[in-house]
C-alpha positions as CSV (number, residue, x, y, z in Angstrom):
1,K,-70.5,23.1,-12.0
2,Y,-68.6,21.9,-15.4
3,A,-68.4,25.3,-16.6
4,E,-65.2,24.7,-18.2
5,N,-66.8,22.3,-20.6
6,M,-69.7,24.8,-21.4
7,Y,-67.6,27.6,-22.6
8,Y,-68.1,29.3,-19.1
9,F,-71.5,30.2,-20.0
10,S,-74.0,30.5,-17.1
11,E,-77.1,27.9,-17.0
12,L,-79.3,30.6,-18.4
13,A,-76.9,31.6,-21.5
14,L,-76.7,27.7,-22.4
15,T,-80.6,27.6,-22.2
16,L,-81.3,30.4,-24.3
17,N,-79.7,28.6,-27.4
18,A,-81.3,25.5,-26.6
19,P,-83.2,24.1,-29.8
20,E,-87.0,24.3,-29.6
21,N,-89.3,22.6,-31.9
22,G,-91.6,24.5,-34.0
23,T,-89.6,27.6,-34.6
24,A,-89.0,29.5,-37.5
25,P,-86.5,28.2,-40.1
26,T,-84.8,31.6,-39.6
27,D,-84.4,31.4,-35.8
28,S,-80.6,31.7,-34.9
29,R,-80.8,28.5,-32.5
30,R,-81.2,26.8,-36.2
31,R,-77.7,27.9,-37.1
32,P,-75.9,25.0,-38.6
33,D,-72.4,26.2,-37.7
34,Q,-73.4,26.8,-34.0
35,R,-74.7,23.4,-33.9
36,L,-71.5,21.9,-35.2
37,M,-69.4,24.0,-32.7
38,E,-71.7,22.9,-29.8
39,N,-70.9,19.3,-30.9
40,G,-67.1,19.9,-30.9
41,R,-66.6,19.8,-34.5
42,W,-64.7,23.1,-34.9
43,D,-63.4,22.4,-38.6
44,E,-66.7,21.7,-40.0
45,A,-68.3,24.8,-37.8
46,N,-65.8,27.1,-39.3
47,A,-66.3,25.9,-42.8
48,E,-70.1,26.1,-42.4
49,K,-69.8,29.8,-40.8
50,Q,-67.7,30.9,-43.7
51,R,-70.4,29.5,-46.3
52,L,-73.0,31.4,-44.5
53,E,-71.1,34.5,-44.3
54,E,-70.6,34.3,-48.1
55,K,-74.2,33.3,-48.6
56,Q,-75.0,36.6,-46.8
57,R,-73.0,38.6,-48.7
58,L,-74.3,37.6,-52.1
59,S,-77.9,38.1,-50.8
60,R,-76.8,41.7,-49.9
61,K,-74.9,42.3,-53.1
62,R,-78.0,41.0,-54.8
63,R,-80.4,43.3,-53.1
64,E,-77.8,46.4,-53.7
65,A,-77.7,45.6,-57.4
66,E,-81.7,45.5,-57.5
67,A,-81.9,48.7,-55.7
68,A,-79.3,50.2,-58.1
69,R,-81.1,49.0,-61.2
70,A,-84.4,50.4,-59.9
71,T,-82.8,53.9,-59.2
72,E,-81.3,53.8,-62.7
73,D,-84.9,52.7,-64.4
74,G,-86.9,55.0,-62.1
75,T,-88.9,52.1,-61.0
76,P,-90.0,51.3,-57.6
77,C,-87.9,48.9,-55.2
78,D,-89.0,47.4,-52.1
79,P,-86.0,47.5,-49.6
80,Y,-85.4,44.5,-47.4
81,K,-87.7,44.6,-44.6
82,P,-87.8,42.3,-41.6
83,L,-90.9,39.8,-41.4
84,W,-91.8,40.4,-37.8
85,F,-90.6,44.0,-36.9
86,E,-90.8,47.3,-38.4
87,R,-88.4,50.4,-37.7
88,K,-90.3,53.2,-35.7
89,K,-89.2,56.2,-33.9
90,D,-89.2,55.8,-30.1
91,P,-91.4,58.6,-28.8
92,V,-89.3,59.2,-25.8
93,T,-85.7,58.7,-27.3
94,Q,-86.6,59.8,-30.7
95,E,-84.1,56.7,-31.8
96,L,-85.0,54.4,-34.5
97,V,-86.2,51.0,-32.9
98,H,-87.6,47.9,-34.1
99,V,-91.0,47.3,-32.9
100,Y,-92.9,43.7,-33.3
101,K,-95.6,44.1,-35.6
102,G,-97.2,40.8,-35.5
103,G,-97.4,37.6,-37.3
104,Y,-94.6,35.4,-35.8
105,W,-97.2,33.6,-33.4
106,E,-99.9,33.1,-35.7
107,S,-97.2,31.5,-38.3
108,K,-96.0,29.3,-35.4
109,E,-99.3,28.2,-34.3
110,K,-100.0,27.2,-38.0
111,Q,-96.6,26.0,-38.7
112,D,-96.7,28.0,-42.0
113,W,-93.1,29.5,-42.7
114,S,-93.7,30.2,-46.1
115,L,-92.7,33.9,-45.8
116,C,-89.3,32.9,-44.5
117,P,-86.3,33.4,-46.6
118,D,-83.8,30.5,-46.7
119,I,-80.9,32.1,-44.9
120,F,-79.0,29.0,-43.7
C-alpha cells in the first residue's frame, strides 16, 4: 500500500534504514544525504552527497600519501583497518571475508564512540 510514495521499497526495506537511537556515528543510517532525500529535499541531498564523496576522496588520498611517504622513509605505516571487523580467509571457500572481531556492542552499551572516525 502506498508503495509509489516509498520508492517502491517493501516494508522490510524501509525499516532497515529506520533511524535507531544510540548507534555509532558511523552508522550508515545517519548519512545526512540519505535523510535529506527521504524528506524530499533532493537538491540539498545531492549537494550533501557530493560533499561526502569529496570528503571520502580526500581521506583516501591522505592515507595513500602517508603510505607512500612511509614506504620511501622505510617507516611502518598502519593501513586503514575497520573498527569492528577484520579480514580473514574463509576456511571453506578460501576467500577473504570480513569477520566481526568484537567491540561494537560494548561501545554501544557504554555509548563510547571515541574510536569512530568523522566520516559524515
